[in-house]
N, C-alpha and C positions, 0 to 999 in steps of 0.2 A: 596622806591625808592628815596624819598627826601633826606634821609641821604646820599645815594650814590651820588646824584647830588651835595650835599653840599661838600662832601669829594672830588669829582671831581673838583669842583671850587677851593677848597683849593689847590689841587695839581697843578692846572693851575697857580694860584698866586705864589706858591712856585717855580714852574718851570720857570716862567718869572723872578722872583727875582734871582734864581740860575744862569740863563743864562745871564741876563743883568747887575746884580750888582756884583755877585760873580765870574762871567765869567766861570762857569762850562760848560763842553760840554753837549750838549742836550742828548747824549746817557747816561750820568751819571744821569741826571735829570729824564730820562725815568724810572729809577728803582723806583721812587716814584709812578709811575703809575702801575707798575706790580702787587702789592698787590690789587690795586683797580680793575684791570681787573680780577684777580682770584676771588675776592669777587663777581663781577658781574656774573662770570661763575657759581658760587656756588648758588647764590640766585635768579637769574632772568631768564626769558625766552630767547631763542636763539636770537630773533629779537632785544631785548634790548642789549644783549651782542655784537652782530654784530654792532649795532649802536654806542655803546660805543667804540669799537675798531676803527671804522671809525673816530669818533670824536677825539679820542686820537691821531691817525695818523695825522689828519689835524692840530691839535694843536701843536704836536711835530714838524711838518714840518714848521709851521709858526714861532715857536720859533727858529728853526734852521736858517731860512732865515732872521730873524730880529735881531738875537744876534750879537753883535759887540765885539767879543773876539779875542785875539791874538792866541787862540788855533785853530782857524778856518782858518789856512793858506792853507789847502788843502780841499776845499769845497766838491770835489767829494768823497774823502775818508770819510769825515764826513757824507755826505748824504747817502753813501753806508752803513756806520756803523749804521746810524739811521734806514735805511730801513730794514737791517737784524735784528736789535733789535725789530722793530715793527712786522716784520714777525714772529719771534720766540715768541714774546708775544702773538700774535694772535693765533698761533698754540697751545700754551700752554693753553690759555683760552678756546679755542674750544674743546680741549681734555678733560679738566676738565668739561666743559658743557656736553659733550657726556657721560662721566662717571656718572655724577650726574643724567642725564636723564635716563640712563639705570638702575641705582639703584632705582630711583623712580618707573620705570616700573616694576621692580622686586618686589618692596614692594607692589604695587597695585595688582600684580598677586598673591602674597602670601595671601593678605587679601581676594581676591576673592576666592582662593582655600579653605581657612579656612571657609569662609561663605558657600561654596558649601558643604564642609564636614559636617558642622553643620546642614544644611538643609537635607542632605542625612541621617544623624543620626536620625533626628527627624522623617523623613518619614519611616525609617526602624523600629522605635520604636512605630509608630502610631498603634492604635488598629483598625482604620478605613481603609477600602480598598482604596488605591490610585493607579489609573491607568492613563497613558497618552498615547495618540495615535497620529500618524502623519497624514498628509492629505490623505493618502491612506487607513487609517483605521487600520494600523498595530500598535501593542503595542510597545511603545518605553520605557516605564517604568512601573513597578509594584512593590509594596512593599510586604513583607511577609503576611501581613493581607489580601491582595487581593488574594494571592494564597490560603490562608485558607478559605476565604469566598467563592471563586469560586470552591474550591475543586480540583484544578489542580496545577501541578508544573509550574515553570517559563518557561521552554522550551515549554511545550504545549501551554501556553498562548501567548508566543511570536510568535509561529507559527500560531496561530489562528488569524483571523481578528476580527474586532470590532463586526460584526454581529454574530459570533459564541459565543462571550462572552456576549454581551448585545443585544440580538435580540429584536428590537422594530420596530414598523411600521415606525417611523420617520427616521430610519437609512437605510431603504431598498434602497434609492437612491444611497448610496455608493456602493452597490453590482453591480449596473449597470455601474458605472464609471470605 
């Protein structure tokens, strides 16, 4: 983020120089900031991006109000142009930010799915019986080794409760619930 802040400060200095020395319109100087805003949208969290957009707008407005150029003979038109530029830049960076966030979420979901498939493959290949039960004692998962060890198929075991599969004195309280 420090590189970004450094680039932002450089853009501020260039913007001030462009509006005060070269007498460029602020809307033209604003194009210096556009790549910076897109960079922020691609790299940083939404709060940082929104803060950057707000700071950009405040700096651009202060440049507009302090610039003494002959090009600013119609201040309303210049401020309107500046406002539309900032609005479009904000929308662009927010759209880029949303797209990046969605791609990151899809990547995380893909990694999670691959991990689940790997675990499922390991459980299916395991030679030990693996069963899981919910709070009511119903079978929620069993692997092929569990079917082999218990001598029943998956449908029978899913229909049976924990007491029918593993009858022990410690589990009898589940039958009462």
